[in-house]
C-alpha positions in Angstrom: -10.8 35.9 -10.6 -12.2 34.4 -7.7 -13.5 31.6 -9.6 -10.1 28.9 -8.8 -9.3 25.7 -7.9 -7.7 25.6 -3.9 -4.3 26.1 -3.0 -3.7 22.4 -1.6 -4.9 20.5 -4.8 -2.5 22.5 -7.1 0.3 20.9 -5.5 -2.2 17.0 -5.8 -1.2 15.2 -9.3 -3.2 12.9 -11.3 -1.5 9.3 -10.7 1.1 8.3 -12.7 -0.3 5.1 -12.3 -3.5 5.4 -13.8 -2.2 7.6 -16.8 0.0 4.7 -17.6 -3.6 2.5 -17.6 -4.5 4.6 -19.9 -1.4 4.7 -22.4 -1.7 1.0 -22.5 -5.7 1.5 -22.6 -4.7 3.1 -26.0 -3.0 0.2 -27.8 -4.6 -2.7 -26.2 -1.1 -3.7 -24.4 -1.1 -6.0 -20.9 -1.1 -3.2 -17.9 1.4 -4.8 -15.2 1.1 -1.0 -13.9 -1.8 -0.7 -12.4 -1.4 -2.6 -9.1 -5.2 -4.1 -10.0 -5.0 -8.1 -9.0 -7.1 -10.1 -11.3 -7.2 -13.1 -9.4 -10.3 -14.9 -8.8 -12.5 -13.7 -5.0 -13.2 -16.1 -2.4 -16.2 -17.8 -2.9 -16.7 -17.5 1.2 -16.2 -13.2 0.8 -18.7 -13.0 -2.4 -21.0 -15.6 -1.0 -20.9 -14.1 2.5 -21.5 -10.3 0.9 -24.6 -11.4 -1.4 -26.8 -12.4 1.5 -25.8 -9.8 3.1 -27.3 -7.6 1.0 -30.3 -10.1 0.6 -30.5 -9.6 4.9 -30.4 -6.2 5.1 -27.2 -5.3 5.6 -27.9 -2.4 2.9 -28.0 0.9 5.7 -25.4 3.0 7.3 -23.3 1.9 9.3 -21.7 3.4 12.5 -19.1 5.4 11.8 -16.2 2.8 13.1 -18.3 0.3 11.2 -20.5 -3.3 11.8 -20.1 -5.2 15.1 -19.3 -8.8 12.9 -16.2 -6.9 11.0 -14.4 -5.4 14.0 -14.2 -8.5 15.9 -12.7 -10.4 12.9 -10.4 -7.9 12.6 -9.8 -7.8 16.4 -8.9 -11.5 16.5 -7.4 -11.6 13.7 -5.0 -8.6 14.5 -4.0 -10.9 17.5 -3.3 -13.8 16.2 -1.8 -12.7 13.1 0.1 -9.5 14.0 0.1 -10.1 17.3 -1.3 -7.0 18.8 -4.5 -6.5 21.5 -7.0 -4.7 20.4 -10.6 -4.5 21.7 -13.2 -4.5 19.1 -14.9 -1.3 21.3 -12.6 1.5 20.4 -9.6 0.3 19.1 -10.8 -0.6 15.5 -12.0 2.1 12.6 -13.7 0.4 9.0 -12.8 3.1 6.5 -12.8 3.1 2.6 -9.7 1.3 2.6 -7.1 1.4 3.5 -6.1 4.3 1.5 -9.3 5.9 3.2 -8.3 4.7 6.3 -4.6 6.9 6.3 -6.2 10.2 4.8 -8.8 9.8 8.0 -5.8 9.4 10.4 -3.8 12.1 9.1 -6.8 14.5 8.9 -7.5 13.4 12.5 -3.7 13.8 13.9 -1.7 15.9 12.0 -2.1 20.0 11.6 -0.9 21.8 8.3 3.3 22.4 8.3 3.4 19.2 10.2 6.2 17.2 8.6 6.0 13.7 8.4 8.9 11.3 7.5 8.2 9.0 3.6 11.0 6.6 2.5 11.7 6.9 -0.5 10.2 5.1 -3.4 7.0 6.2 -1.6 4.1 5.2 -2.6 2.1 8.0 -4.0 -1.7 8.2 -2.6 0.4 8.8 1.2 2.3 12.0 0.0 -0.5 12.9 -1.8 -2.9 12.2 1.2 0.1 14.5 3.1 0.0 17.5 0.6 -4.1 17.4 0.8 -4.1 17.6 4.5 -1.6 20.7 4.6 1.2 18.4 6.1 4.6 18.7 4.7 6.0 14.9 3.4 9.8 14.6 4.1 11.7 12.7 2.3 14.4 9.3 3.2 16.0 7.5 0.9 15.7 3.7 0.4 18.8 2.4 -1.3 18.8 -0.1 -3.8 19.7 -3.2 -4.3 18.1 -4.0 -0.7 16.6 -1.3 -0.2 18.1 -0.2 3.0 18.2 3.6 4.9 20.4 5.4 6.8 19.8 6.3 9.9 22.5 9.5 10.2 20.2 11.1 7.6 16.9 10.7 9.8 18.5 12.3 12.3 19.0 15.2 9.9 15.5 14.7 9.1 14.2 16.1 12.0 12.6 19.4 12.9 10.4 21.0 15.9 8.1 20.0 13.2 8.6 16.7 13.0 5.3 14.9 13.7 4.8 11.6 12.3 6.5 8.8 9.9 5.0 6.8 7.2 6.2 3.4 7.3 5.1 0.6 4.4 6.2 -3.3 4.9 6.0 -5.3 2.6 6.8 -2.0 0.0 4.7 -0.2 -2.8 6.8 -0.4 -4.4 10.3 -1.7 -3.4 9.2 -5.3 -2.6 10.9 -4.1 0.7 9.8 -6.3 3.9 11.5 -4.3 7.0 13.2 -6.8 8.9 12.3 -7.1 13.0 15.9 -4.6 13.9 15.3 -2.5 11.1 11.8 -1.8 13.4 13.0 -1.7 16.5 15.7 1.2 15.6 12.5 3.0 14.4 11.2 2.5 17.0 13.4 4.2 19.2 13.7 6.7 16.5 9.9 7.6 17.2 9.9 7.1 21.1 13.4 9.3 20.8 11.6 12.3 18.6 7.5 11.8 20.2 6.2 11.0 17.1 3.8 9.2 16.0 4.3 6.1 13.2 1.7 5.1 10.2 2.3 1.8 9.1 0.8 0.5 6.4 1.1 -2.9 5.6 -1.9 -4.0 3.4 0.3 -6.8 1.4 1.6 -8.0 5.9 0.6 -12.2 3.5 3.0 -11.3 0.7 6.4 -12.0 2.2 8.8 -14.3 0.2 11.9 -16.6 0.9 10.7 -17.2 4.7 10.7 -13.5 5.8 8.7 -12.8 9.0 6.1 -10.1 8.9 6.5 -7.5 11.9 3.9 -5.4 13.1 4.9 -2.2 14.4 2.4 -1.4 16.5 3.7 -4.7 18.8 7.4 -3.4 19.6 7.9 -2.1 23.6 6.1 1.3 23.3 4.7 1.6 20.4 1.3 0.6 20.3 0.7 3.9 21.2 2.0 6.1 19.0 1.1 4.1 15.9 -1.4 3.6 13.7 -1.5 -0.1 11.9 -2.8 0.4 8.6 -4.5 -2.7 6.7 -7.1 -4.2 4.9 -8.1 -7.2 2.7 -7.9 -4.9 -1.1 -5.1 -6.8 -2.0 -5.7 -10.6 0.0 -9.3 -11.5 -1.5 -8.3 -9.5 -4.5 -11.3 -7.4 -4.1 -9.9 -3.3 -5.0 -12.9 -2.5 -6.1 -15.0 -2.7 -2.4 -13.0 -0.3 -0.6 -12.9 -2.0 3.0 -9.8 -1.0 5.1 -9.1 -0.3 8.2 -6.6 1.7 11.1 -6.3 -0.1 14.1 -4.2 2.2 16.9 -5.0 3.5 20.8 -8.2 4.8 21.6 -6.9 8.2 22.4 -6.8 8.1 18.7 -9.0 5.8 17.1 -12.4 7.8 18.1 -11.4 11.3 16.3 -10.3 9.1 13.2 -13.4 7.6 13.6 -15.1 10.6 13.5 -12.9 11.8 10.6 -13.7 8.9 8.5 -18.1 9.8 9.4 -17.4 13.1 8.2 -15.7 12.2 4.8 -17.2 8.5 3.7 -19.5 8.7 6.1 -19.1 4.1 6.4 -17.5 2.0 3.7 -20.1 -0.4 2.8 -22.2 -2.4 4.0 -23.1 -5.7 2.7 -19.0 -5.1 1.5 -17.8 -5.2 5.4 -20.2 -8.5 6.2 -18.4 -10.4 2.6 -15.1 -9.2 4.0 -15.8 -10.7 8.3 -17.2 -14.0 6.6 -13.5 -14.0 4.8 -11.5 -13.8 7.6 -13.5 -15.9 9.6 -13.9 -19.1 7.4 -11.0 -19.2 5.2 -8.3 -21.4 6.5 -4.3 -21.0 7.3 -3.7 -23.0 3.9 -5.4 -20.1 2.0 -2.9 -17.1 2.7 -0.3 -19.9 2.8 -1.7 -20.0 -1.0 -1.5 -16.9 -2.1 2.2 -15.7 -1.2 3.2 -19.2 -2.5 1.4 -18.1 -5.8 2.6 -14.8 -6.0 6.7 -16.4 -4.7 5.7 -18.3 -8.4 5.0 -15.1 -10.1 7.7 -12.9 -9.0 10.0 -15.2 -10.5 8.4 -15.5 -13.8 8.5 -11.5 -14.4 12.0 -11.6 -13.0 13.3 -14.0 -14.7 11.6 -12.4 -17.7 12.8 -9.2 -17.0 16.3 -10.0 -16.7 16.6 -11.6 -20.2 15.1 -8.3 -21.6 18.3 -6.3 -19.8 16.0 -5.0 -17.9 17.9 -6.1 -13.8 15.2 -6.2 -11.4 15.4 -5.8 -8.0 14.2 -8.5 -6.7 11.4 -8.1 -4.1 11.4 -9.3 -0.2 7.4 -9.1 -0.8 4.1 -6.9 -1.6 3.7 -7.7 -5.3 5.9 -5.0 -7.6 9.4 -5.5 -8.9 11.6 -2.1 -9.3 13.7 -2.7 -12.5 16.9 -0.5 -13.6 15.7 0.8 -17.5 18.8 3.3 -17.5 19.9 1.8 -20.4 16.8 2.1 -22.7 16.2 5.1 -25.0 14.8 8.1 -23.4 15.7 11.3 -21.4 14.2 10.2 -17.8 11.3 7.5 -16.4 8.6 8.8 -18.4 9.8 8.3 -21.7 11.7 4.9 -20.8 8.3 3.5 -19.7 6.6 4.4 -23.0 9.3 3.1 -25.1 8.7 -0.5 -23.8 5.1 0.0 -23.6 5.5 0.8 -27.4 8.3 -1.8 -28.1 6.5 -5.0 -26.0 2.7 -4.0 -25.2 3.8 -4.1 -21.7 2.5 -1.3 -19.3 5.3 0.0 -16.5 5.3 2.7 -13.8 8.0 5.6 -14.4 9.7 5.4 -11.4 9.7 9.3 -11.7 6.2 8.6 -10.0 7.5 7.3 -6.5 10.5 9.4 -6.0 10.1 13.7 -4.9 13.3 14.8 -7.5 15.4 12.8 -10.1 16.3 9.5 -7.7 14.2 7.4 -10.3 14.8 8.4 -13.5 16.4 4.8 -14.2 13.5 3.2 -12.6 10.0 1.3 -14.1 7.3 -1.0 -11.5 6.2 -4.1 -13.1 2.5 -5.5 -10.9 3.1 -9.4 -11.0 0.2 -10.3 -9.6 -1.7 -11.0 -12.5 -3.6 -14.2 -13.8 -1.4 -16.8 -14.8 -2.3 -16.1 -18.6 -1.8 -12.9 -18.7 1.5 -12.8 -16.5 2.9 -15.9 -19.2 2.2 -13.3 -22.1 4.2 -10.4 -20.9 6.4 -12.3 -19.5 6.5 -13.3 -23.0 6.9 -10.3 -24.7 9.7 -9.2 -22.3 12.0 -11.9 -23.5 10.9 -10.9 -26.9 12.5 -7.5 -25.7 15.9 -6.2 -27.2 
């Protein structure tokens, strides 16, 4: 029979994050599985989008985004990330950070090209690679501090190695790659002449005085790095789908052409809303949400420890992996469902973040929730036996 799904689509699986959300909804539980931050959207962002829609920003934009947003991103990248870019030619606005990553993969990777991915990984990174017929190759980040091994990295390199994905701060582990670690990876990338895709969507959420460092700022790395980011998490607008890729003009142009082919453009009035937020929100806003999430991190980690689910305290982002190896079940899915049944709190099985059995002793909890919701979840977890 000719009427079958493509071979490519058979390699792509439904996100376990969404599956657990469905399980949580069945029992009207508290969803700490999906990374949907339900905090208030800044009025500057909402107002900017509203006014943009009223004033005619409702049509297609240029393939790389509206000038107002590219201008705002140029300043932000220079001031916060210390990446020197121009608004014309270096920035592509896309349908979220995930959309920007997918377009970069389509533009820069050939079928069969290998891309090193650190695990535990973000599932959409792997599925995006599979969707373009690239080959993910896995390097372990080992708990409790999620360190990588350079000897292992060297052993993974073949004649097909074309790229590497670095997610910092990381989903799901919360690892923040230090400057020293990034320098090792930069030297590795230059040695083997490969691209580096950096997903920096959680860049404002780093804890305990740590520093967020962008790979593109390291010596010799700008021309081989695609910096991917967005404001879904920072402004609590995960449904708006406004992200970006910033890179050398030679790569940005093709990423932009692919973005036009796949998405046409990100929503026009929402681009203006994001630009308005970047321009008008003070540094205290970002410091405030970081401090707020650090407090929430303490709450969830304390509750997990009390429940006997030992947390690996994250250095950044708003997720925490917990050790559930002592819980009933044969795998992480069984254990996550058991915890959901007993507490009404949903998490994501660790198997969603590994290509093998390495994640079966883990589950991931998201703490980007309103105070009352998180307090209720923590109360339930503390009562768990």
